[in-house]
N, C-alpha and C positions, 0 to 999 in steps of 0.2 A: 616370482609369481607373475604370469601374464596379466596385463592390465585388465582385460575383461573379467578374468577370474577374481581379481582383487576387488573390482567394482561390485560384482555380484555378491561376493562374500560380505562386503561392507553393507550393502543394502539388505541382504539377508540377515545379517547380525542385528541391524536396526529393527527390521520387522520382527525378528525373533524376540528381541527385548520388549517390544510392544506387546506381542502375543503372550509372553511370559508374565508381564505385569498385569495384563488383563485377566489371565487365568488365576493369578493370585487374588486379585480383587473379587472375581466372581465366586471363587471357592470360599473366600472369607465371608461372603454374603450368603452362601449356600443357595445360590440362584439356580434354577432348573430350567433348561431350554431344550428345544429339539436339537437333534444332532447337527443339522446343517446350520443352525443358528449360533451355537455356542462359540465356534471359532470366529465368526463375524463379530459378535459382541465382545469377545475377548480382545481381538485385534484393535477394534476402534476405541473401546474404553481404555485398553492398555496404552494406546497411543497418547491419550490424554494424560494418563499418569506419568508416562515416560517423558513426555514433553515438559511436564511440570518439574520432574527431577532434573532434567538437563538445565532448565531455567535456574534452579537453585544452585547447581554447580557453576554455571556461568556467573551468577550473581556473587558467588563466593570466590571468584577468580580461579576456579578449578577446571575450566574448559580445556582440558588437555587430553591427548590421545590415550595416555596411560590410565588416567582416571576413568575415562569412558570405557576402556577395555575391562577394567576391574568391575565397574558398576554393571556393565552388560552381562558379564559372565556370572556375577553373583545373583542377579535376578533370574537368569535362565536356570542356574543350578537350584535356586530356591524353589522355582516352579516345578522342576523335575522331581526334587526331593519330596515336596509336599504332595505332588500328584501320586507318588508311590505310597507314602505313608497314610494319606487320607484320601480315599477314593472320592471322586466327584459325585454329586447327587445323580441318581439315575435320570437319563434324558427322558423328555416327554415322548410319547408315541409319535412316530413319523407320519406325516400326512400322506395321502395317496400320491403316487408317483405321476410324473408327467406322461401322457401318452407317447409312444415311441416317435411318432412323426414330429411332435412339438419338441421333444427332447433333442432329436436330430437337428431340427431347424435351429434351435438355440445353440447347440454345440458347434455346428459348422460356422455360423456367423460369428459367434463369440470367439472361436479359435482363430478365425481369419484375422479379425481385428486385433486380437491379443498378440498375434505374431507381428502385425504391423506396428502396434504400439510398443512392444517389447524392444525391438531393434531401434526404434526412434528414441526410446528412453535410455537405452544403453549407449547410444551414440553420444559424442561430445555435446555439451549444452550450448544451444544457439538461440534460445528463446529471448525475446526483447528484454523482459523484466528479469528472467532467471539469470541471464548473463550480466545483468547490471546490479540492481540493488538486492534482489533476493539472496543470491549467493555471494555478492560482493560484501554484504554485511556479515554473512556467515563466515566467510574467509577471514574477515577482520576480527570477529569474535575469537576465532581459533588462534590467530596470531597474537592477540592481546590477552588470551586465556580467560575471556569473559567480557562483561559489559564495561565500557568506559563511557564517559560523557561524550556523546556525539551530537554536536550542535550544528553541523554543517550538512546534514542529510536528513530531511524530514521523514524519509522512509524508515530510518532507524527508530522513530518514535511510535510507529504503528505496533499493534500487538503482533507477535511473531511466534505463535505457538507452533506453527508448521516449521518455521525456520529452526526451532530447537531440535526437531527430528532431523532436519537437513544437517544441522551442525554435527550431530552424532555421526551420521553417515559420512559427511564430508571429511571428518577426521581420519577415516580409513580408506575412502574411495574417491574423494574429491567430487567434482561437479556431477558426473553421471550417477554416482551412488545416491546423491540427493534427489535427482530426477526419478530414479527408480523407486524411491520411497513414496513419492507422489503417485507413481504408477501402481503401487500396491493398493492405494485407495481407489484408483481407477478400476482395478480388477474387483475390489470388494463391493463397490456400489451396485453393479447389476446383480451380483449374487445375493446381496441383501434384499434388493427389490424382488427378486424371484422367490426367495425364502418367505418374504412377507406375504406375497399373493398366494403361496401354497398354504400358509397358515389361515388365511381368510377364505380359502376355497375358490380362488380365481387364478389358478396357476397359468392358464393360457394367456390371460391378460398380463401376467408378470413377464412372460416371454416377450410379448409385444412391447410393453413399456420399458423393460430393461434394455432391450436391443435398440429401441429408439434413442435412449440415452447413450448407450455404449458406443454406437456407431456414429453419433453426432459429431461432425467435424470439429466444433469448438471444444467439446468435451475431450476428444482425442488429443488435440494439439496442446490443450492446457494440461491435461492429465499426464502427459509424458514429459512435461517441462517442470522445472523447479518453481512452480506456482503454488497456489493454495486453493483455487476455486473448486476443484473436484473433491478435495479433502473436506471442504466446507459442506458440499452437497452430501457427501457420505456421512458426515457427522450429524447434520440436521435430520437426514433421513433416518439414521439410527435412533435419534431422539424420538422421532415420530413412531418408529417401529416399537421401541420399548414402551412408549405410552399406550400403543394399541394392546400390547400384552398386559400391561398394568390394568387397562380398562376391562380386560377379561378376567384377570387374576390380580386383584389389588394387593400385591405384596409390598409391605413397607420397604423391604430391602431393595426393590427395583428402583425406588426413588433416588438411591445413591448414584448409580450410573446415569440415570436420567439427568440429575443435576450436574454431575461432572461433565457430561457431554454437552449439555446446554451451555455451560460456562466455557467449555473448550471451543465451542463455535466462536465466541467472542475472542478467545485467545488466538485463534487462527486469523480472524478477519473481523474488524469492527462491525461490518454490516450484518454479521450473523448473530448479533446480540439479541435478535428477535426470538432466538430459540429459548431464551430464558422466560420472557413473558408468555410465549406460546405454551411451554411446559407448565408453568404456574397456572395459566388459564385453563388448560385441559383438566388438570388434577383438581383445581379449586372448583370448577363448574360441576364435575361429576360428584364430588363429595358434598357440595352444597345441595345439589338436587336430591342426593340420597340421604340428606340430613345427618351426615356423619361429620366428625371433627375435622376441621380444615387447617387449623394453625400448625400443628406439628408436621404434617406432610409437606406443607408449603415451606416451613422452616428448613426441613431437610433438603429440599431441592435448592432453596436459596443459599444455604450454607455451602453445599457442595459446588454450586455454580460459582460462588464467590471465591472458593479455593483456586479456581482457574482464572478468575477475572482480576482479583485484587493484586496479585503480583505484578501484572503489567501496568495497572494504574499506579501502583506504588512506585515502580521504576520510573515512570514518567514524572510523577509528582516530585520525587527526590532529585532527579537529574535535571528536570526542565521546568518545574513549577506548574505543569499542566497535565493532569492525569489522563486526558484524552487527546494529547498532542498527536498530530498537528492540527486538530480541529478545535473549535470553540475557544479560540484565542481571545475573543472579546470578553468572555467570562473569566478566563485565566490568562491575563496579560503576561507576556514574557518577551524577552529580547531575541528569541530564536526563530519564531515564525511570525511573519507579518500578517496582520488582519486583512490587508488588501490582497495579499497573495492568496490567502485562504478563500476570499470571495471570488477572485479571478479563477482559481483552480476549480472551485465548486461549479462555477458557471461553465467552465470548459468541459467538465465531466458531464454536465447536463445537456450540452449542445456541442457535440463533436464537430470539428471542422469538416465542412462538406455536407453536414446533415441539415438540409434546408427546412425540413418539417418533421414533426414527430410521426406524421402519417406515413413517412417513408420507412420507419423502423421495421414494420413487419417484413417488407421485401428485403431490406438491407440485412436484417438479422437471420433470414432464412435462405436467401438465394445469392445475394451479391457479396456481402460480407466485408467489403473493403473499408467503408467509412466507419463502421462500428467494430472493426477489428475482430472479425470472425463470424461464423455462420452456424446455425443450428441444423440446417438441411431443409430442402424444399418440402418434405413431408410434414414439417411443423406448420405449414400453412393450413393444415387440417386441424389445428389445435382447437378451434371452436367446437369440434365434435366432442371434446371432453365434457361439455355441458350436459351431454346425454347421461353421463355418469351420475348426475344428481338424482337419478331414480333409485340409487342404491346407497345405503348408509356408508359403505367404504368409499364410494365415489364422492359423497358429500364431504367426508373427512379429508380425502385427498385434495379436493379442490379448495377447501378452506386452508389447508397447509400451503398449497401452491400460492394462494393469494397472500398469505401472511409473509412468506419468504420472498415474494416478489415486491413487497412494499418499498424496499430500499433501492429498487431498480431506477427510480427517478433520480437518484443522486449520481448515478453513473450509467449512461445508456450504452456502454459497451456490451457486446453480446455475452461475454463470459459472466457478466453480473446477473444473467438469467439462470445460470447453471444451478444455483442452490434450489430454485423452485422447479427445475426441470424434472426430477424424478417423480414428483407428485403429479405434475401435469401429464407426463408420459403414461403413468399408470392409469390415470383417469381416462386418457385417450384409449389405452388398451382395453379398459373395462367397457367403454362405450362401443368400441368396434366389435369386441367379442360377443357382446350381448345383443347387437343389432345386425351386424353383417359379418358373421363369423367366417364366412367363406372368403372374404377379401383380406382377412388379417394376414395370412402368410404372404400374399402378394405385396401388402404394404411394407412388411419387414424386409422382404427381398429387394424391393425397389429402393427402400431407404439405404440398405447396405450398399447396393450398386451405386447409387447417386452420391454416396459419401466416400467411396473408394477414391484414393488420390488421383488415379489416372482419369477417371470420369469426372470427378469434381472439378478438375482444372479446365474442363471443356465449357463450363457455363458460369462459374463464379468469376468475380473480378480479378484482375491480374495480381494485385497486391494484397489479396485476402490472406490473412494469417491462417495457415492450414498446413497439414502434412502433404508432402509432395512425392515421397519415395519410401522405400524400405532400405535404409542405409546399412546393409549388412557389412560392407567393407569398413565403413566408418565405425560401426558398433564393435567390430572385432579388432579394431585398431590396425587393420591392414593398410588403411590410409592414415598417416600420422595425424594426431589430434589437432595440431596447429594448422595443418593444411586443410583439414576438414572444416574447421571453424572459419578460417580465413576465406574459403570459397563461398561461405553462406552468410558470413557476418563481416561486411566491409570494414567495420571499426576494429576488428580484432588485430589487424596488422598495426594500426596506430597505437592500440593499447600496449602491444608488446614493445613498440618503439619507446613508449613512455617508460615502461618497466626498465628498458636498457639504458636510456639516456638521462632520466631524472634520478638523482641520487636518493637513497633511502631518507625518508622524512621530507622530501620535496613535495611541494603543493602545486597542482596544475589547475588553473582556472579555465573553464570552458562554458560556452553557451549550450553546446549540443551534447556534451557527455561523451563517454567511452564505455568500454566493457569493464566495469568495476571488478567483476568476478575473476578477471584474468590479469590483475595488477595489484600490487601491494602499495602503490603510491596513492596519495589522497587526491581525489578529483573534487573540485569545488564547482558544481554545476549551477549556472546562473539563477535558476528558479528554486533550488532545493532548500534554501535557508536564508535567514535574514542576513547573515554574513555574506553569502554569495550575492544576494540582492544588492547589498552595498557595493561590493566589488564591481558588479555590472554597472551600477550607477556611476561609479568613478570612471570606469573604462569608457563609457559612452559620453561622458561630459565633454570631451574635446571633439566629439563626432557630431552630436545632435545640437544644432544651433539653438533650439528652443529650451535646452537644458543648461545653457551657459549663463553666467551672471550678467545679463544685459540690462537689467533693471536695477535702479537704486530708489528705494522708497524712503522718503525723508519726512520725519515728523518733527515739528517745532512746537515748543511750549515754553512758558515762562520758567526761568530757573528758580528752583526752590529745593529745600532739603528733603530728600526721600531716602527710604531704606530699601525699597524694592521697586523695580520697574517690570511691568508685564505688558507684552504685546498680545492682544486678544483678537482672535479671528471670530467674526460674528455672522458670517454668511452661512446659508445652508438650511437644511440638508441640500446638497448640490453636488454634481459631478466635479471631478478634479481634486487635486491634493494641494496642500499648502507646503511650501518648502522655503528654506532660507539658507543661502550660502554663508553669509556672515551677518551678525548683528553687532553694530557698533554704537556706543554711547558717547556723546560729546558734551564738553563743558566749554562754552564759547566755540572757538574753532578747533580746539584740541580734543583728540579722542582720549577718553578716560583709559589709562593703562589697565589692562586686565590683571587682576590680582589673584593669587592662588587661594585666598580665603573666600572669594566670591562663591556663592552657591547657585548653581544653575538648575533650572527645572523646566520641563516641557510636558505638555499634555495634548495629544497622546504621544507615544514613543519617547518616554523620558530617557531611554538608554542611549540615544544618539544626540542628545542635546549639545554635547561638546563639539560636534561637527559644525555648529553655527558660530563657534568661537575659536577655531583652530588656524585661522589665517590661510586657509587653503582654498583655492578657487575651483578645485575639482571634487570637494566633499561638500555635503549639505545635510542639514537636518530636514527630514521629511516627515509629514504626518503619517504616511503610509495608510491613510484612511481617507475616504471622500470627505468633503467639507461638511462640518457641522458646527453650530455655534458653541463657543466655549473653549476651542483650541487656544493654547497660549504658549508663549516662550517667556521665561521669567528669570530675572537676575536679582539675587539677594546680595546686596553689597556688604552685609554684615557690619553696617555702620551707616553714617549719613554721607550722601553725595549730593552735589548741586548741578545735575545735568540740565541742559536746555534744548537738546535735540537728540534724535535717535535715527539711525538709518538701517535699512535692511537691504543687503545685496542679494538679489533673487534672480531666478530664471523666469522667462515669460510663461512657462507651462503651469500657471497657477490656478486656472479656473476663475470663477467670479468671486475672488476673495474680498472681504471687507475687514478692515483692521482699525483698532484703536489702541492707545497707550494708556494704561492705568498705572497708578503708583500708590505705594504705602507711604504715607507722610510720617514726619517725626512723631506725631501724636498716635500713630498706629491705625489711622483711618485710611480707607482706600478711596481714591478719587480718580476721575478721568482727566488726563492731561491733554490729550489730543485725540480727536475722532476722525481725522482726515489726514491725508499724506499727499505729497507731491511725487510724481513719478519721473525720474530722469533716465534717459536712454544712455547706455554706456557702450563704448566700443568693444568689439569682440577681443577678448584678451589673447595674448600670444603665449606660447610655451606651455599650453595645457597638456599636450601629449607627454612631454617629459615629466611634468608634475604628476600625471596619472600613473606613469610607470614607477615613479618614486614612491607614491602612496601604496602601490601594490607591493613593492619590495619591503616597505616599512611594516606591512601586514604579513610578511613571511611568504608571499607568493612570488615565485621567480619564473614561473612558466605559464605559457598561454597556448591553448589549443583552439584553433579555429578551422572551420570547414569552408571550402571555397564557395559553397552555395549560400552561405550566410550573408545577411544584408551588409555587414560591415567588413567582410573579409578583404575586399579590395583596398579599403582604406588602410588597413594595417600592413598589407603587403607593399603598397606604393609609398607609404610614409614610414616605413619601418625604421629608417635612420632617426627621424624625429621622435619616434616612440622609444628609441633605444632598444630595438629588438634584433636578435640574431636568430636566423632561421636554422633550426637543428635538423629538421626532417620534413619532407613533403612527398606524400604518396597517398593514393586513393582519396584525393580531394581534401586531405587533412594536412595542416601545417602546424608544426610544433615550434614555438618560439621560446627563446630564453631572454629574459629582461636583464640586459647586461648593465 
């Protein structure tokens, strides 16, 4: 079968399974919708059900192509059989049709962008995140037939409801099939928006609002990629839509898909958790005002939402000890994600590199697009016009929803994090324009379409703005080989394929910059993505950064006396900087106490790395991985009495304003302070650190190193490769792959 046909069949099979699942659900609930609505609700609610089923199969170790084939065929056959034996409830009467002019306007612009998006979705996957962790993890789940404990990639800990749909499609059509599944949500969203406005009697506003969203450059480029942002927008808008119907016709059965989809929002992306309180708030407020029972309806929504949410939280709790990993590690301490990393990552997401002020966001997010990784389109500079929609009840509800789903934007100021609130804002804009300046509405839509078209978009946006640049017909039809197509657009593809060819199965590659995980089966340990990779980066840079080498020796002296435990306590802070210790040594007289296997070592925080302060290695160190606060400590329980009279810490100078004291538990069981000051001795820079770092890497099962020529330390590793024990395996496109021999 030709590759394009196989890809389309895989994506169609996935969409068909979703549609069949939704039809079964809606028929079981005996829900009655208008003709144009029922397929929308069936697809979106069925996607939630199908994602949940794939999760269960992956959790059971049954993520296999054959299992997926049988499951998909069974649900489609069941839907067909039930549809014949039990007719669906008669649909509601259709609303008035769109006037011909508006229908033609919508059809032309929708069709033009649908063609643009279709060929880009069908083309090989080249998106930054889709070609790395989104599909990299999907490919790994398929290879391993389900979930395994992945502690080296924080992205594996996020909720992955959309990735479950990708997993099903990937099993049959690989990367492009997954992207086409997201494209299905991209097509569904404007149709749902138009159907909603027809229901409330403002169909022309629906044309304006839906096309503002559909033609938006960021919506297009994200929607044709193996991302999840457009799917989130589609799901939360469907929740809103169903709530609007429930508001008119309070059917208890409607609460089931409302709850499922609200929970599915969280299952796709953590930031969509707001759909749950939004749904509960809308239903609770209406029932309370009507003096009707509240508990049961809210319980139905909550339980259905939890069906979608709990599996992802349980997975993380069982595998990682943190149900919302990789966040909130301060409340759920674990050895897999550093608290300091979480803080730095969150700070970076709130302040993108190059974003000098939040006041720059409106222009960056609408016209420029480079700093915030995408653009909405210049017409969204007119967004304040949406406030005119406050004159109408639908406008007020739309703006309330827009505000609710924009609340999480402060956590990540990338443009695509505005996408979930965009349908509501766009419809409010359409409502305002159509009721105030109806004659300009067609011009706004045409202008938005023209300004968003790739050829014109490139004339005014910044050079490196993430956007669509072409209609890649040849690539989509595989007239251009997939590898060549990706290599021309993703410089790291060639390096990734080199890794696949030169690194043996099971080999691990450490890298600061990463590669395209979705195109290799080898494990990539990226310096920032896990605590293990953080430690490897720390080891690798120890010989390079002078401030991180053990140039200080902090000496504590105190009267010899019998003690059971010794504890070094850090008392400064809260303050910037971290506390770290390369080696902690205890002395009796001039002789170091030999470390014994029965000693019990403890540290707070970061108890998992305490052994690094007792391993006699100059390139490893225990670090607090948190900024300074009083009460940090390192402790030795001798499991018996010892008579030390001094203690030393071998440290690097990057300590911040630490203050230390030594406490001890005496033979009587009481704690007392032995020393509250120390002498600082300067040490010579040790030699042989490069070879030691290489040996530590190999001891941890990492034999390969990938560096890019533009990275800060690349020159060091190339010029001193013999000292490091490195053998260059490949060098092209500014990437060097080394083997630690």
